[in-house]
N, C-alpha and C positions, 0 to 999 in steps of 0.2 A: 593534541595541542598543548604546548607548554603553558603552565600556569603563569599568571602575571606576577611580577615581583611585588612585594608589599609597598604601599605608598610611603612616602616620607611623612613622618609624624608632624602634626601641628602642635603648638604650645598648649592649646586647649584640649588635646586628646587625653583620654583616661589612661593612666598607667595600668599595668596588669593588676597591681594591688588594689587600686581604686575600682577597677571593673569587677574584681572578685566580690566586692561589697554589694554591687548593684545587680550583677548577673542573675542571682537566684530570683529576684523580683520580676525581672523582665522575661526570664525563661518560663516562670510560672504563668505570667500574663499570656505569653504565646500559647502555652499548652491549653489554657482555659479558652482562648479564642478559637483554637482549632477544634475544640469539642462542639462548638456551636456554629461552625462554618461548614460549607460544603467541601472545603479542602480539595479543590479541583486540580491541584498540582501546579499552581502559579509559582512564580519565582519567590523564594523565601529570602527576605532581607537579613543582612547581618545586623543584629540588634545593637551590637557594640558600635558599629560604624554609623548606624542611624543616630544613636545617642551622641556620638562624637560630632556628627554634623549639627545637631541641635545645639550642643554646647558651643560649637564654632560660631553659629549665628548669634547666640546669646552674648558671647565674649566680644565679637568683632562688630556687631550691629548691622551686618549686611542684610539686604532683603533675601528672602528664601530663594528667589530665582538666581541669585548671584553666588550660590554655593559652588565651590570648586568642583570640577568634573570628576575628581577622584573620590568624591563622596557618592553615596546613592543618589538617585534622582531627587530633585527638590520636592516634587509632588509626593514621592514615597516618604521622605523625611517629614514633611508637613502633616501627612495623613497619620503617621505614628504619633507625632506631637499632639494632634487634635484628639486622637483616640485615648492617649494617656492622660490628657486633661479631662476628657468627658467621663472616664470611668475612675478618676481619682488615683490612678497609678502613681503619678508624680507626687501627689500629696502624701500618699501612704508611704512611698519610698523615703520621702523627706522625714516623716515622723519616725520611721524605723531607724534611720541613720542618726536621728537626733537622740534617741534612747541609747544607741550604741556609744556615741561620743560622750554623753553625760556619764555613762558608766566608766568609760576609759579615763575620764578626768576626775574620777573619784566622787561623783555625785550620784544621788538616787536617780534612777531612770525616769521617775515621775516628778516633775518640778512642783514646788509648793508656792512659788511666787513668779510674777511676770512683770514686764514693762511694756507699755502701750504708747505708740506715737504714730504720727502720720506725716506724709510728704506729698505735696502737690507738684505735679510735673506737667509740662506742656505736651501736647499730643501732635502726632503727624497728620498730614492731610488725609490719610487713609482711614482715620478713626471717625466713625459716625458721630455727627453732632449730637445725636440723641443720648449718647453715653458720656458727653462732656458737660462741663459746668464751669463756673467762675468762682475761684477762691478769692473773695473780696479782700481778705486780710493780706494775702501775699500777691494779689493782683496777677494771678495766673489763670489762664483759660486752659482747661485740660481735665485731667483725672487726679484723684487722690488715692494714695496707697496707705492704708492703715495696717500696721503690723503689730503682732504680739510676739515678744521674745521671752526666753527665760532669763535668769540672772547672769548667764554666760553670754547673752546676746545671740543665742541660737534661735532661729525662727520656729515659732509654734503655729501661728495663724497669719494669713494675709487676706485682705479684702480690698478690692479695687472698685471705686465708685466715681461718680462725677465729682469734680473738684468742689462743687457747691455744697456737697453734703457736709454738715457741721461735724466737728470732732465729737460733740456730745452724742449725736445720732449714731455715728460710726462706732463710737466707744460702747454704746449700749449693745449694739449688735455683736461686737467682738466679745464683750463680757459674757453675753448669753452663749455664744459659741465656745468660749473658753471654759465656762462652767460645765458644758455638756461633754466636750472632748477631753478636758483635763480636770476632772473633779477634785484632784489633790491640791489645786491652786486655791489659796485663800487670801493672797495678798497681791495687789497690783499697784505700780507706780505710774503716774501720768503727769502731763504738764498742765498748765492753767487753762488750756483750751477745753479740757474735759471737766466741766463744772458740775454744778449740783446734780443735774439729771443723771450723769454717768456714775457719780459717787453714790447716789441713792439707789440706782439700779443695781450696782455691784453689791450693796448691802442686802438687797432682796435675794441675791444669789449666793450669799455667804462669802463674798469676796470683799475684803477691806481695801478700798481704793484710796490711795494716798497721793495728794497733789504736791508735786515738787516744784516750787516757784523758782524763777530765775533770780540770781543774785543782783539786786538793783544797785549794789555798790560797785559792780564791775561793768565797764563798757565793752560792748562786743561779745565775743565768744568766751564762755567760761565752762569748765567741767562741772556738771551738776551731779550730786549724789544719785546713784541708782540709774538715772536717766541716761547717763553717758553710754551705757552699753547698747541701748537701742539706737542712739545716734551713730555709734560705730557700725552697727549693723547696716544702717542706710549707706554708710561709707563703703562697706563691702559690696553692697548691691550696685552702687553707682560705678564701680570699677568694670561693670559689664556694659559695654556700649549700647547694647540693645535696650538697656534700661535708662539711658541718659535722658530719653523722653519716651512717651508711650506710643509704640508703633502698632500695637495689636488691635485688630478690628473688634474682637470680643474681650470684655473685661476679664473673663475667666482665663483667656490666653495670657493676658498680662500677669495674672496671679501665678500661672505656671512658670512664666519666665523668671519671676522673682523667686519662686521655690527652687528652680533649677540653679540659680545663682547661689542659693543657700546650700543646695546639695553639693555643688562643687566645693564649697568651703568645708562642708561636713566630711566629705571623703578625704580631703587633704588633712584635716585634723585627725581622722581615724587612722590614717597611714603615716602620720608624722611628716607629710610633704609640706613644703612652704605654702602658707596661706596667701590670699591676695594682698599684695603690697609688701610681703615679707621676702627676705632672701635667706632667712635662717629660722630655725625652730625657736619659738618663744616658750616661756614657762606657762603651764596651764593655769587658768584662772580658778579661783575657789568660789564655791557657792555661798 
């Protein structure tokens, strides 16, 4: 039987250069899984096509069941997404690419400073009410995304909670995780939502937390020192339609979708491909 011709590529597909950065991690994952499975000879999925399908969902915002038929079956794609979330494969891939990009841009692989911020978003009807809340300040019913980036705006940590969780509480949890995962970080910049509790908690961890207030002399949007990089990171994230609101049943799946958006950006940086919103290569940022 003649083999099927390759499908036409989608804009969200990984190029050969970008796939080359990811392939070792997923191949190692498959080898490890095969050691612990019965390996009864079931159909082996093309991992590149599975990841392309996940990136397609992330970029376009479609439900899993609406995946085009030239991708692997939606159940197969979702099962890989769930497995890669559960065993932290997506998280570890993001951190490996993060180190690679920092080195490429002339920075130490281990950051010494970070920026923390949050974003509240509405949720879809499929999201359990038990994982939602109300952000009284922004008058949003849904979930809150709290992220930590380095000074280049590259994602280090993400935590998705009910929108009612205060920035102070989320900040304390993120600072604890930052100190454990990135012990070289000794400085953090935050906005005024992270008040005394987060600042004091950071001090106990050896992290100097500096609150950057808004410029009261300027009405509307203004670029704030240090904090602008994390605001830009949220802008990158929101270019992925799946993240325009929270569609995921589980908060950890929401975190993975955010990490995948960051991974897409990282692979483009690493291979000098245009980044989200760009049509040409920009100059690298300095640390």
